[in-house]
SEMIKOL-890753 format. One record per residue: residue in three letters; x, y, z of N, C-alpha, C in turn. Coordinates in nm, 3 decimals. Atoms other than C-alpha are relative to their C-alpha. Layout:
N
ALA X Y Z X Y Z X Y Z
...
//
This chain:
60
MET 0.095 0.042 -0.022 -0.148 -8.954 -5.916 -0.065 0.090 0.125
SER 0.053 -0.117 -0.157 -0.250 -8.672 -5.610 -0.111 0.061 -0.101
LEU 0.101 -0.081 0.106 -0.445 -8.508 -5.925 -0.121 -0.130 -0.003
LEU 0.111 0.067 -0.006 -0.657 -8.803 -5.930 -0.092 -0.066 0.143
SER 0.059 0.032 -0.076 -0.722 -8.872 -5.618 -0.053 0.142 0.054
ASP 0.103 -0.106 0.043 -0.808 -8.468 -5.631 -0.129 0.017 0.010
GLN 0.152 0.038 0.081 -1.070 -8.542 -5.818 -0.093 -0.098 0.017
GLY 0.127 0.067 0.007 -1.234 -8.835 -5.673 0.054 -0.077 -0.043
MET -0.019 0.110 0.116 -1.062 -9.056 -5.902 0.097 -0.146 0.045
ASP -0.087 0.074 0.007 -0.899 -9.299 -5.662 -0.015 -0.192 -0.052
ASP 0.065 0.143 0.006 -1.055 -9.625 -5.818 0.065 0.010 -0.178
VAL -0.030 -0.005 0.140 -0.861 -9.551 -6.181 0.091 -0.070 0.013
ILE -0.160 0.055 -0.026 -0.578 -9.794 -6.265 0.044 0.070 -0.086
VAL -0.138 -0.094 0.075 -0.252 -9.607 -6.402 0.039 -0.172 -0.022
VAL -0.092 0.116 0.086 -0.066 -9.843 -6.629 0.116 0.086 -0.072
VAL -0.091 -0.068 0.082 0.245 -9.725 -6.778 0.073 -0.120 -0.077
GLY -0.075 0.101 0.076 0.449 -9.918 -7.070 0.097 0.120 -0.079
GLY -0.093 -0.027 0.080 0.769 -9.880 -7.283 0.100 -0.044 0.054
ILE -0.115 0.045 -0.060 1.124 -9.865 -7.212 0.028 0.092 0.101
ILE -0.017 -0.060 -0.195 1.125 -9.794 -6.819 0.105 -0.101 0.038
PRO -0.089 0.016 -0.029 1.457 -9.882 -6.710 -0.049 -0.059 0.141
GLU 0.024 0.025 -0.114 1.447 -10.129 -6.426 -0.006 0.077 0.141
VAL -0.044 -0.065 -0.142 1.561 -9.918 -6.154 -0.122 0.108 0.021
ASP 0.082 -0.133 -0.013 1.262 -9.669 -6.242 -0.158 -0.088 0.041
ARG 0.175 0.072 0.009 0.961 -9.925 -6.232 -0.032 -0.027 0.195
GLN 0.048 -0.023 -0.159 0.949 -9.973 -5.828 -0.044 0.122 0.033
PRO 0.013 -0.151 -0.082 0.955 -9.602 -5.759 -0.134 0.063 -0.080
LEU 0.094 -0.017 0.051 0.677 -9.605 -6.009 -0.137 -0.020 0.049
LYS 0.096 0.067 -0.051 0.474 -9.835 -5.860 -0.026 0.102 0.143
ASP 0.036 -0.093 -0.110 0.554 -9.642 -5.495 -0.086 0.068 -0.018
LEU 0.047 -0.083 0.017 0.409 -9.370 -5.666 -0.188 0.008 -0.034
GLY 0.137 0.014 0.048 0.065 -9.519 -5.765 0.002 -0.094 -0.115
ILE -0.011 0.037 0.097 0.149 -9.674 -6.068 -0.063 -0.191 -0.015
SER 0.028 0.118 -0.051 -0.074 -10.031 -6.092 0.125 -0.113 -0.095
GLU -0.035 0.088 0.092 0.150 -10.199 -6.338 0.109 0.081 -0.123
VAL -0.095 -0.051 0.070 0.480 -10.118 -6.564 0.008 -0.093 -0.087
PHE 0.060 0.075 0.113 0.442 -10.285 -6.894 0.153 0.058 -0.138
GLY -0.106 -0.074 0.068 0.805 -10.290 -7.116 -0.060 -0.079 -0.117
PRO 0.009 0.050 0.125 0.867 -10.364 -7.467 -0.030 -0.153 -0.043
GLY 0.025 0.104 0.057 0.737 -10.678 -7.641 -0.139 -0.068 0.073
THR 0.117 0.021 -0.097 0.463 -10.672 -7.377 -0.120 -0.076 -0.052
THR 0.091 0.035 0.108 0.148 -10.886 -7.552 -0.143 0.120 0.069
THR 0.134 -0.073 -0.006 -0.207 -10.697 -7.551 -0.021 -0.093 0.063
THR 0.108 0.115 -0.122 -0.356 -11.028 -7.386 0.071 0.021 0.138
SER 0.013 -0.003 -0.146 -0.147 -10.979 -7.097 -0.042 0.123 0.050
ILE 0.030 -0.134 -0.071 -0.186 -10.607 -7.057 -0.201 -0.006 0.026
VAL 0.098 0.036 0.009 -0.557 -10.709 -7.134 -0.047 -0.059 0.159
GLU -0.042 0.050 -0.111 -0.524 -10.945 -6.855 -0.010 0.068 0.171
PHE -0.030 -0.102 -0.157 -0.410 -10.715 -6.585 -0.107 0.070 0.030
ILE 0.143 -0.093 -0.032 -0.651 -10.512 -6.604 -0.128 -0.034 0.037
GLY 0.149 0.086 -0.037 -0.961 -10.717 -6.637 0.010 -0.077 0.148
GLN -0.027 0.016 -0.176 -0.805 -10.871 -6.291 0.011 0.051 0.103
SER 0.023 -0.115 -0.130 -0.746 -10.527 -6.110 -0.117 0.040 -0.005
VAL 0.122 -0.047 0.016 -1.094 -10.444 -6.218 -0.088 -0.082 0.110
HIS 0.022 0.127 -0.109 -1.211 -10.762 -6.075 0.018 0.025 0.147
ASP -0.063 -0.043 -0.214 -0.993 -10.699 -5.722 -0.021 0.089 0.015
ARG 0.032 -0.131 -0.007 -1.076 -10.376 -5.714 -0.175 -0.006 0.053
ALA 0.131 -0.002 0.012 -1.451 -10.455 -5.760 -0.042 -0.074 0.082
GLY 0.000 0.065 -0.077 -1.401 -10.714 -5.485 -0.136 -0.121 -0.027
SER 0.046 0.148 0.027 -1.580 -10.994 -5.691 0.083 -0.124 -0.034
//
């Protein structure tokens, strides 16, 4: 995340997905990951999350 910040890209939404153990999810978020999507997450859920995140960051 610091590399993004160093490049002035603080507005980038970073998400991860896959088989991420529950114990690792909060540390990832603490590092700046916006969301962790596990197996079975629908594409619709991911798109909705990203859409809402963009909306929230835009302040609209």
